mmCIF file of the N, C-alpha and C atoms, coordinates in Angstrom:
data_MODEL
# 
_entry.id   MODEL 
# 
loop_
_atom_site.group_PDB 
_atom_site.id 
_atom_site.type_symbol 
_atom_site.label_atom_id 
_atom_site.label_alt_id 
_atom_site.label_comp_id 
_atom_site.label_asym_id 
_atom_site.label_entity_id 
_atom_site.label_seq_id 
_atom_site.pdbx_PDB_ins_code 
_atom_site.Cartn_x 
_atom_site.Cartn_y 
_atom_site.Cartn_z 
_atom_site.occupancy 
_atom_site.B_iso_or_equiv 
_atom_site.pdbx_formal_charge 
_atom_site.auth_seq_id 
_atom_site.auth_comp_id 
_atom_site.auth_asym_id 
_atom_site.auth_atom_id 
_atom_site.pdbx_PDB_model_num 
ATOM 1   N N  . UNK A 1 1  ? 70.661  101.153 114.224 1.00 0.00 ? 1  UNK A N  1 
ATOM 2   C CA . UNK A 1 1  ? 71.674  101.356 113.203 1.00 0.00 ? 1  UNK A CA 1 
ATOM 3   C C  . UNK A 1 1  ? 72.779  100.319 113.371 1.00 0.00 ? 1  UNK A C  1 
ATOM 4   N N  . UNK A 1 2  ? 73.456  100.051 112.290 1.00 0.00 ? 2  UNK A N  1 
ATOM 5   C CA . UNK A 1 2  ? 74.557  99.096  112.345 1.00 0.00 ? 2  UNK A CA 1 
ATOM 6   C C  . UNK A 1 2  ? 75.835  99.781  112.821 1.00 0.00 ? 2  UNK A C  1 
ATOM 7   N N  . UNK A 1 3  ? 76.765  98.976  113.274 1.00 0.00 ? 3  UNK A N  1 
ATOM 8   C CA . UNK A 1 3  ? 78.035  99.496  113.763 1.00 0.00 ? 3  UNK A CA 1 
ATOM 9   C C  . UNK A 1 3  ? 79.136  99.089  112.789 1.00 0.00 ? 3  UNK A C  1 
ATOM 10  N N  . UNK A 1 4  ? 80.159  99.943  112.695 1.00 0.00 ? 4  UNK A N  1 
ATOM 11  C CA . UNK A 1 4  ? 81.314  99.638  111.861 1.00 0.00 ? 4  UNK A CA 1 
ATOM 12  C C  . UNK A 1 4  ? 82.578  99.767  112.703 1.00 0.00 ? 4  UNK A C  1 
ATOM 13  N N  . UNK A 1 5  ? 83.592  99.012  112.320 1.00 0.00 ? 5  UNK A N  1 
ATOM 14  C CA . UNK A 1 5  ? 84.885  99.052  112.988 1.00 0.00 ? 5  UNK A CA 1 
ATOM 15  C C  . UNK A 1 5  ? 85.854  99.764  112.062 1.00 0.00 ? 5  UNK A C  1 
ATOM 16  N N  . UNK A 1 6  ? 86.456  100.851 112.550 1.00 0.00 ? 6  UNK A N  1 
ATOM 17  C CA . UNK A 1 6  ? 87.395  101.651 111.769 1.00 0.00 ? 6  UNK A CA 1 
ATOM 18  C C  . UNK A 1 6  ? 88.776  101.452 112.372 1.00 0.00 ? 6  UNK A C  1 
ATOM 19  N N  . UNK A 1 7  ? 89.745  101.054 111.543 1.00 0.00 ? 7  UNK A N  1 
ATOM 20  C CA . UNK A 1 7  ? 91.103  100.791 111.996 1.00 0.00 ? 7  UNK A CA 1 
ATOM 21  C C  . UNK A 1 7  ? 92.066  101.686 111.229 1.00 0.00 ? 7  UNK A C  1 
ATOM 22  N N  . UNK A 1 8  ? 92.944  102.372 111.957 1.00 0.00 ? 8  UNK A N  1 
ATOM 23  C CA . UNK A 1 8  ? 93.953  103.211 111.317 1.00 0.00 ? 8  UNK A CA 1 
ATOM 24  C C  . UNK A 1 8  ? 95.071  102.326 110.803 1.00 0.00 ? 8  UNK A C  1 
ATOM 25  N N  . UNK A 1 9  ? 95.433  102.488 109.528 1.00 0.00 ? 9  UNK A N  1 
ATOM 26  C CA . UNK A 1 9  ? 96.476  101.662 108.925 1.00 0.00 ? 9  UNK A CA 1 
ATOM 27  C C  . UNK A 1 9  ? 97.668  102.486 108.444 1.00 0.00 ? 9  UNK A C  1 
ATOM 28  N N  . UNK A 1 10 ? 97.526  103.791 108.356 1.00 0.00 ? 10 UNK A N  1 
ATOM 29  C CA . UNK A 1 10 ? 98.632  104.642 107.940 1.00 0.00 ? 10 UNK A CA 1 
ATOM 30  C C  . UNK A 1 10 ? 98.761  105.815 108.893 1.00 0.00 ? 10 UNK A C  1 
ATOM 31  N N  . UNK A 1 11 ? 99.945  106.388 108.899 1.00 0.00 ? 11 UNK A N  1 
ATOM 32  C CA . UNK A 1 11 ? 100.250 107.502 109.795 1.00 0.00 ? 11 UNK A CA 1 
ATOM 33  C C  . UNK A 1 11 ? 99.643  108.807 109.280 1.00 0.00 ? 11 UNK A C  1 
ATOM 34  N N  . UNK A 1 12 ? 99.439  109.747 110.199 1.00 0.00 ? 12 UNK A N  1 
ATOM 35  C CA . UNK A 1 12 ? 98.921  111.065 109.818 1.00 0.00 ? 12 UNK A CA 1 
ATOM 36  C C  . UNK A 1 12 ? 100.048 112.090 109.651 1.00 0.00 ? 12 UNK A C  1 
ATOM 37  N N  . UNK A 1 13 ? 101.300 111.617 109.755 1.00 0.00 ? 13 UNK A N  1 
ATOM 38  C CA . UNK A 1 13 ? 102.434 112.511 109.529 1.00 0.00 ? 13 UNK A CA 1 
ATOM 39  C C  . UNK A 1 13 ? 102.381 113.000 108.077 1.00 0.00 ? 13 UNK A C  1 
ATOM 40  N N  . UNK A 1 14 ? 102.626 114.266 107.885 1.00 0.00 ? 14 UNK A N  1 
ATOM 41  C CA . UNK A 1 14 ? 102.598 114.920 106.558 1.00 0.00 ? 14 UNK A CA 1 
ATOM 42  C C  . UNK A 1 14 ? 101.209 114.924 105.933 1.00 0.00 ? 14 UNK A C  1 
ATOM 43  N N  . UNK A 1 15 ? 100.167 114.896 106.741 1.00 0.00 ? 15 UNK A N  1 
ATOM 44  C CA . UNK A 1 15 ? 98.797  115.027 106.253 1.00 0.00 ? 15 UNK A CA 1 
ATOM 45  C C  . UNK A 1 15 ? 98.279  116.408 106.611 1.00 0.00 ? 15 UNK A C  1 
ATOM 46  N N  . UNK A 1 16 ? 97.199  116.827 105.982 1.00 0.00 ? 16 UNK A N  1 
ATOM 47  C CA . UNK A 1 16 ? 96.648  118.148 106.245 1.00 0.00 ? 16 UNK A CA 1 
ATOM 48  C C  . UNK A 1 16 ? 96.027  118.214 107.638 1.00 0.00 ? 16 UNK A C  1 
ATOM 49  N N  . UNK A 1 17 ? 95.847  119.430 108.125 1.00 0.00 ? 17 UNK A N  1 
ATOM 50  C CA . UNK A 1 17 ? 95.251  119.625 109.450 1.00 0.00 ? 17 UNK A CA 1 
ATOM 51  C C  . UNK A 1 17 ? 93.836  119.049 109.494 1.00 0.00 ? 17 UNK A C  1 
ATOM 52  N N  . UNK A 1 18 ? 93.108  119.154 108.399 1.00 0.00 ? 18 UNK A N  1 
ATOM 53  C CA . UNK A 1 18 ? 91.737  118.634 108.354 1.00 0.00 ? 18 UNK A CA 1 
ATOM 54  C C  . UNK A 1 18 ? 91.726  117.119 108.516 1.00 0.00 ? 18 UNK A C  1 
ATOM 55  N N  . UNK A 1 19 ? 92.665  116.432 107.857 1.00 0.00 ? 19 UNK A N  1 
ATOM 56  C CA . UNK A 1 19 ? 92.716  114.983 107.973 1.00 0.00 ? 19 UNK A CA 1 
ATOM 57  C C  . UNK A 1 19 ? 93.119  114.577 109.386 1.00 0.00 ? 19 UNK A C  1 
ATOM 58  N N  . UNK A 1 20 ? 94.065  115.284 109.975 1.00 0.00 ? 20 UNK A N  1 
ATOM 59  C CA . UNK A 1 20 ? 94.476  114.990 111.354 1.00 0.00 ? 20 UNK A CA 1 
ATOM 60  C C  . UNK A 1 20 ? 93.308  115.217 112.318 1.00 0.00 ? 20 UNK A C  1 
ATOM 61  N N  . UNK A 1 21 ? 92.565  116.290 112.105 1.00 0.00 ? 21 UNK A N  1 
ATOM 62  C CA . UNK A 1 21 ? 91.424  116.585 112.971 1.00 0.00 ? 21 UNK A CA 1 
ATOM 63  C C  . UNK A 1 21 ? 90.321  115.537 112.820 1.00 0.00 ? 21 UNK A C  1 
ATOM 64  N N  . UNK A 1 22 ? 90.118  115.040 111.611 1.00 0.00 ? 22 UNK A N  1 
ATOM 65  C CA . UNK A 1 22 ? 89.115  114.004 111.381 1.00 0.00 ? 22 UNK A CA 1 
ATOM 66  C C  . UNK A 1 22 ? 89.496  112.714 112.102 1.00 0.00 ? 22 UNK A C  1 
ATOM 67  N N  . UNK A 1 23 ? 90.770  112.354 112.034 1.00 0.00 ? 23 UNK A N  1 
ATOM 68  C CA . UNK A 1 23 ? 91.239  111.164 112.739 1.00 0.00 ? 23 UNK A CA 1 
ATOM 69  C C  . UNK A 1 23 ? 91.043  111.315 114.240 1.00 0.00 ? 23 UNK A C  1 
ATOM 70  N N  . UNK A 1 24 ? 91.352  112.483 114.757 1.00 0.00 ? 24 UNK A N  1 
ATOM 71  C CA . UNK A 1 24 ? 91.192  112.735 116.181 1.00 0.00 ? 24 UNK A CA 1 
ATOM 72  C C  . UNK A 1 24 ? 89.718  112.696 116.578 1.00 0.00 ? 24 UNK A C  1 
ATOM 73  N N  . UNK A 1 25 ? 88.861  113.238 115.735 1.00 0.00 ? 25 UNK A N  1 
ATOM 74  C CA . UNK A 1 25 ? 87.425  113.253 116.029 1.00 0.00 ? 25 UNK A CA 1 
ATOM 75  C C  . UNK A 1 25 ? 86.853  111.836 116.050 1.00 0.00 ? 25 UNK A C  1 
ATOM 76  N N  . UNK A 1 26 ? 87.412  110.947 115.263 1.00 0.00 ? 26 UNK A N  1 
ATOM 77  C CA . UNK A 1 26 ? 86.979  109.553 115.271 1.00 0.00 ? 26 UNK A CA 1 
ATOM 78  C C  . UNK A 1 26 ? 87.570  108.788 116.454 1.00 0.00 ? 26 UNK A C  1 
ATOM 79  N N  . UNK A 1 27 ? 88.559  109.369 117.120 1.00 0.00 ? 27 UNK A N  1 
ATOM 80  C CA . UNK A 1 27 ? 89.164  108.723 118.277 1.00 0.00 ? 27 UNK A CA 1 
ATOM 81  C C  . UNK A 1 27 ? 90.365  107.868 117.946 1.00 0.00 ? 27 UNK A C  1 
ATOM 82  N N  . UNK A 1 28 ? 90.944  108.077 116.768 1.00 0.00 ? 28 UNK A N  1 
ATOM 83  C CA . UNK A 1 28 ? 92.101  107.297 116.350 1.00 0.00 ? 28 UNK A CA 1 
ATOM 84  C C  . UNK A 1 28 ? 93.380  108.083 116.600 1.00 0.00 ? 28 UNK A C  1 
ATOM 85  N N  . UNK A 1 29 ? 94.325  107.455 117.311 1.00 0.00 ? 29 UNK A N  1 
ATOM 86  C CA . UNK A 1 29 ? 95.571  108.137 117.664 1.00 0.00 ? 29 UNK A CA 1 
ATOM 87  C C  . UNK A 1 29 ? 96.812  107.401 117.200 1.00 0.00 ? 29 UNK A C  1 
ATOM 88  N N  . UNK A 1 30 ? 96.728  106.074 117.080 1.00 0.00 ? 30 UNK A N  1 
ATOM 89  C CA . UNK A 1 30 ? 97.893  105.269 116.735 1.00 0.00 ? 30 UNK A CA 1 
ATOM 90  C C  . UNK A 1 30 ? 97.559  104.319 115.592 1.00 0.00 ? 30 UNK A C  1 
ATOM 91  N N  . UNK A 1 31 ? 98.587  103.904 114.884 1.00 0.00 ? 31 UNK A N  1 
ATOM 92  C CA . UNK A 1 31 ? 98.414  102.917 113.822 1.00 0.00 ? 31 UNK A CA 1 
ATOM 93  C C  . UNK A 1 31 ? 97.978  101.599 114.451 1.00 0.00 ? 31 UNK A C  1 
ATOM 94  N N  . UNK A 1 32 ? 97.079  100.905 113.801 1.00 0.00 ? 32 UNK A N  1 
ATOM 95  C CA . UNK A 1 32 ? 96.462  99.644  114.225 1.00 0.00 ? 32 UNK A CA 1 
ATOM 96  C C  . UNK A 1 32 ? 95.467  99.805  115.378 1.00 0.00 ? 32 UNK A C  1 
ATOM 97  N N  . UNK A 1 33 ? 95.145  101.031 115.744 1.00 0.00 ? 33 UNK A N  1 
ATOM 98  C CA . UNK A 1 33 ? 94.104  101.266 116.746 1.00 0.00 ? 33 UNK A CA 1 
ATOM 99  C C  . UNK A 1 33 ? 92.752  101.200 116.051 1.00 0.00 ? 33 UNK A C  1 
ATOM 100 N N  . UNK A 1 34 ? 91.767  100.627 116.731 1.00 0.00 ? 34 UNK A N  1 
ATOM 101 C CA . UNK A 1 34 ? 90.430  100.481 116.158 1.00 0.00 ? 34 UNK A CA 1 
ATOM 102 C C  . UNK A 1 34 ? 89.390  101.117 117.062 1.00 0.00 ? 34 UNK A C  1 
ATOM 103 N N  . UNK A 1 35 ? 88.315  101.598 116.441 1.00 0.00 ? 35 UNK A N  1 
ATOM 104 C CA . UNK A 1 35 ? 87.159  102.100 117.170 1.00 0.00 ? 35 UNK A CA 1 
ATOM 105 C C  . UNK A 1 35 ? 85.909  101.525 116.518 1.00 0.00 ? 35 UNK A C  1 
ATOM 106 N N  . UNK A 1 36 ? 84.893  101.292 117.334 1.00 0.00 ? 36 UNK A N  1 
ATOM 107 C CA . UNK A 1 36 ? 83.600  100.812 116.838 1.00 0.00 ? 36 UNK A CA 1 
ATOM 108 C C  . UNK A 1 36 ? 82.602  101.939 117.029 1.00 0.00 ? 36 UNK A C  1 
ATOM 109 N N  . UNK A 1 37 ? 81.958  102.357 115.940 1.00 0.00 ? 37 UNK A N  1 
ATOM 110 C CA . UNK A 1 37 ? 81.033  103.483 115.974 1.00 0.00 ? 37 UNK A CA 1 
ATOM 111 C C  . UNK A 1 37 ? 79.758  103.133 115.217 1.00 0.00 ? 37 UNK A C  1 
ATOM 112 N N  . UNK A 1 38 ? 78.706  103.876 115.503 1.00 0.00 ? 38 UNK A N  1 
ATOM 113 C CA . UNK A 1 38 ? 77.456  103.742 114.757 1.00 0.00 ? 38 UNK A CA 1 
ATOM 114 C C  . UNK A 1 38 ? 77.667  104.247 113.328 1.00 0.00 ? 38 UNK A C  1 
ATOM 115 N N  . UNK A 1 39 ? 77.041  103.605 112.376 1.00 0.00 ? 39 UNK A N  1 
ATOM 116 C CA . UNK A 1 39 ? 77.156  104.019 110.981 1.00 0.00 ? 39 UNK A CA 1 
ATOM 117 C C  . UNK A 1 39 ? 76.100  105.083 110.705 1.00 0.00 ? 39 UNK A C  1 
ATOM 118 N N  . UNK A 1 40 ? 76.524  106.339 110.734 1.00 0.00 ? 40 UNK A N  1 
ATOM 119 C CA . UNK A 1 40 ? 75.645  107.467 110.452 1.00 0.00 ? 40 UNK A CA 1 
ATOM 120 C C  . UNK A 1 40 ? 76.166  108.191 109.207 1.00 0.00 ? 40 UNK A C  1 
ATOM 121 N N  . UNK A 1 41 ? 75.374  109.045 108.593 1.00 0.00 ? 41 UNK A N  1 
ATOM 122 C CA . UNK A 1 41 ? 75.864  109.801 107.432 1.00 0.00 ? 41 UNK A CA 1 
ATOM 123 C C  . UNK A 1 41 ? 77.088  110.653 107.772 1.00 0.00 ? 41 UNK A C  1 
ATOM 124 N N  . UNK A 1 42 ? 77.154  111.166 108.991 1.00 0.00 ? 42 UNK A N  1 
ATOM 125 C CA . UNK A 1 42 ? 78.297  111.989 109.384 1.00 0.00 ? 42 UNK A CA 1 
ATOM 126 C C  . UNK A 1 42 ? 79.576  111.155 109.450 1.00 0.00 ? 42 UNK A C  1 
ATOM 127 N N  . UNK A 1 43 ? 79.480  109.985 110.038 1.00 0.00 ? 43 UNK A N  1 
ATOM 128 C CA . UNK A 1 43 ? 80.643  109.101 110.148 1.00 0.00 ? 43 UNK A CA 1 
ATOM 129 C C  . UNK A 1 43 ? 81.071  108.622 108.758 1.00 0.00 ? 43 UNK A C  1 
ATOM 130 N N  . UNK A 1 44 ? 80.109  108.293 107.904 1.00 0.00 ? 44 UNK A N  1 
ATOM 131 C CA . UNK A 1 44 ? 80.433  107.857 106.545 1.00 0.00 ? 44 UNK A CA 1 
ATOM 132 C C  . UNK A 1 44 ? 81.180  108.948 105.788 1.00 0.00 ? 44 UNK A C  1 
ATOM 133 N N  . UNK A 1 45 ? 80.776  110.200 105.981 1.00 0.00 ? 45 UNK A N  1 
ATOM 134 C CA . UNK A 1 45 ? 81.460  111.323 105.339 1.00 0.00 ? 45 UNK A CA 1 
ATOM 135 C C  . UNK A 1 45 ? 82.870  111.496 105.849 1.00 0.00 ? 45 UNK A C  1 
ATOM 136 N N  . UNK A 1 46 ? 83.047  111.337 107.165 1.00 0.00 ? 46 UNK A N  1 
ATOM 137 C CA . UNK A 1 46 ? 84.391  111.449 107.749 1.00 0.00 ? 46 UNK A CA 1 
ATOM 138 C C  . UNK A 1 46 ? 85.300  110.347 107.220 1.00 0.00 ? 46 UNK A C  1 
ATOM 139 N N  . UNK A 1 47 ? 84.769  109.135 107.150 1.00 0.00 ? 47 UNK A N  1 
ATOM 140 C CA . UNK A 1 47 ? 85.565  108.007 106.671 1.00 0.00 ? 47 UNK A CA 1 
ATOM 141 C C  . UNK A 1 47 ? 85.934  108.188 105.205 1.00 0.00 ? 47 UNK A C  1 
ATOM 142 N N  . UNK A 1 48 ? 85.038  108.736 104.406 1.00 0.00 ? 48 UNK A N  1 
ATOM 143 C CA . UNK A 1 48 ? 85.336  108.927 102.985 1.00 0.00 ? 48 UNK A CA 1 
ATOM 144 C C  . UNK A 1 48 ? 86.471  109.927 102.779 1.00 0.00 ? 48 UNK A C  1 
ATOM 145 N N  . UNK A 1 49 ? 86.613  110.876 103.681 1.00 0.00 ? 49 UNK A N  1 
ATOM 146 C CA . UNK A 1 49 ? 87.681  111.871 103.564 1.00 0.00 ? 49 UNK A CA 1 
ATOM 147 C C  . UNK A 1 49 ? 89.052  111.319 103.943 1.00 0.00 ? 49 UNK A C  1 
ATOM 148 N N  . UNK A 1 50 ? 89.072  110.250 104.755 1.00 0.00 ? 50 UNK A N  1 
ATOM 149 C CA . UNK A 1 50 ? 90.349  109.674 105.181 1.00 0.00 ? 50 UNK A CA 1 
ATOM 150 C C  . UNK A 1 50 ? 90.433  108.201 104.814 1.00 0.00 ? 50 UNK A C  1 
ATOM 151 N N  . UNK A 1 51 ? 89.745  107.806 103.766 1.00 0.00 ? 51 UNK A N  1 
ATOM 152 C CA . UNK A 1 51 ? 89.667  106.385 103.391 1.00 0.00 ? 51 UNK A CA 1 
ATOM 153 C C  . UNK A 1 51 ? 91.036  105.799 103.051 1.00 0.00 ? 51 UNK A C  1 
ATOM 154 N N  . UNK A 1 52 ? 91.984  106.639 102.644 1.00 0.00 ? 52 UNK A N  1 
ATOM 155 C CA . UNK A 1 52 ? 93.319  106.148 102.317 1.00 0.00 ? 52 UNK A CA 1 
ATOM 156 C C  . UNK A 1 52 ? 94.165  105.884 103.558 1.00 0.00 ? 52 UNK A C  1 
ATOM 157 N N  . UNK A 1 53 ? 93.670  106.267 104.739 1.00 0.00 ? 53 UNK A N  1 
ATOM 158 C CA . UNK A 1 53 ? 94.408  106.084 105.995 1.00 0.00 ? 53 UNK A CA 1 
ATOM 159 C C  . UNK A 1 53 ? 93.796  105.007 106.889 1.00 0.00 ? 53 UNK A C  1 
ATOM 160 N N  . UNK A 1 54 ? 92.580  104.557 106.575 1.00 0.00 ? 54 UNK A N  1 
ATOM 161 C CA . UNK A 1 54 ? 91.877  103.615 107.449 1.00 0.00 ? 54 UNK A CA 1 
ATOM 162 C C  . UNK A 1 54 ? 91.285  102.462 106.649 1.00 0.00 ? 54 UNK A C  1 
ATOM 163 N N  . UNK A 1 55 ? 90.911  101.402 107.396 1.00 0.00 ? 55 UNK A N  1 
ATOM 164 C CA . UNK A 1 55 ? 90.118  100.328 106.819 1.00 0.00 ? 55 UNK A CA 1 
ATOM 165 C C  . UNK A 1 55 ? 88.806  100.273 107.589 1.00 0.00 ? 55 UNK A C  1 
ATOM 166 N N  . UNK A 1 56 ? 87.743  99.894  106.906 1.00 0.00 ? 56 UNK A N  1 
ATOM 167 C CA . UNK A 1 56 ? 86.416  99.834  107.521 1.00 0.00 ? 56 UNK A CA 1 
ATOM 168 C C  . UNK A 1 56 ? 85.829  98.453  107.299 1.00 0.00 ? 56 UNK A C  1 
ATOM 169 N N  . UNK A 1 57 ? 85.267  97.895  108.373 1.00 0.00 ? 57 UNK A N  1 
ATOM 170 C CA . UNK A 1 57 ? 84.612  96.596  108.279 1.00 0.00 ? 57 UNK A CA 1 
ATOM 171 C C  . UNK A 1 57 ? 83.413  96.586  109.221 1.00 0.00 ? 57 UNK A C  1 
ATOM 172 N N  . UNK A 1 58 ? 82.444  95.739  108.951 1.00 0.00 ? 58 UNK A N  1 
ATOM 173 C CA . UNK A 1 58 ? 81.284  95.663  109.861 1.00 0.00 ? 58 UNK A CA 1 
ATOM 174 C C  . UNK A 1 58 ? 81.719  95.129  111.220 1.00 0.00 ? 58 UNK A C  1 
ATOM 175 N N  . UNK A 1 59 ? 81.151  95.682  112.265 1.00 0.00 ? 59 UNK A N  1 
ATOM 176 C CA . UNK A 1 59 ? 81.444  95.214  113.629 1.00 0.00 ? 59 UNK A CA 1 
ATOM 177 C C  . UNK A 1 59 ? 80.503  94.068  113.976 1.00 0.00 ? 59 UNK A C  1 
ATOM 178 N N  . UNK A 1 60 ? 80.982  93.188  114.815 1.00 0.00 ? 60 UNK A N  1 
ATOM 179 C CA . UNK A 1 60 ? 80.155  92.044  115.220 1.00 0.00 ? 60 UNK A CA 1 
ATOM 180 C C  . UNK A 1 60 ? 79.213  92.390  116.323 1.00 0.00 ? 60 UNK A C  1 
# 
């Protein structure tokens, strides 16, 4: 499977508990922090729910 790099670009302050939990589950805690994960249907679903808070790009 391919890998993607997810970077947090906005704060989770004043966001719902579900969005905060999704960010935590992805391993994102601070703005400009990045994680590299496998691109699975579960990860794609998580990213779609918080797409306004993160950027996604292919990992090298």
